[in-house]
N, C-alpha and C positions, 0 to 999 in steps of 0.2 A: 541502476542496480547499486546495491551499498556492496563496497568490499568485502573481503573476505577479512581484513585487518578490524574494519570495524566493528563487526558482529563477534569478532571473538573480545575485545574491547568492553563492548556491550554484555555479552556474559559473565566476563571476569569483575566488570563493576558491578553484575548484579549480583553475584558469587561474593564477594566482598560487605558490599552492603546487609545481605545476610549473616553474616559471620563477624565481623569487627569493625562494621560501620565505614562511612565515607566522609571524607575531608567536604567541604563547603564545593572547592574548587571539582573534587569530582564527582559532588553531585551535577554541578551546572554540565560539566564533561558529559553525564549520561545522561542528561535531560536534554543535550542538544542531540547526543546521538539518535537517542528514542525518536527523537522529532523527526530527523533525518528519515530514519527508516520507514517510521511510518506513512509519510509521505513519499517517498519510493513505491510502499505497498498499496496504499491507495490510487495512485498512479497506474500502476499494474493491473490492480482489480479493474480501476474504470474502464482501459485500454481491453480488456477482457470481454466485461458485458457489454461492448458497445460493436464489438464481432458476433454478438447473437443475435438469432432470427428464430421465431417463436415458427411454428408450424403446427397446424392442430391434424387431427384424424386423418382428414379427406385433404391434407396435401396444399392447402390452404397458409399462405403466411399470415399471422395474426399478433405479428410483434407491436406490445404495446405502443401508444404514438407518442407516450415521452422516451421510449429508447430508441424511436423509428427517426424523433428528432432529432435528436444527442447524433447520432451518425449522420445525420445530415450537416448538421456544422462541423463537424470533426473533418469530412469532406470537403469542406466548403474552402478550407487555407488553404 
C-alpha cells in the first residue's frame, strides 16, 4: 500500500501542475509516484479478482477457466 505522504505528494504535484507548472525534476518525481501508485492498485485489484467465484442461479460454480487457472497458479506458490 502506498503511504499517505506519497499520496499527498501526488496530489500536491497535480495541483501545482495545473496552476504554476512543474520543473523537470518534479515531472520525473510525479511520473515515478504515479507509476508506483498504479502498480500497487493493479496488484491489489488482481488479488481481489482472484478471490471471486461465480455461481449461477442453481448454485453451480461457473467461474471462467481463465480465473480458475489464475487461482490455481496463485495457490501453487
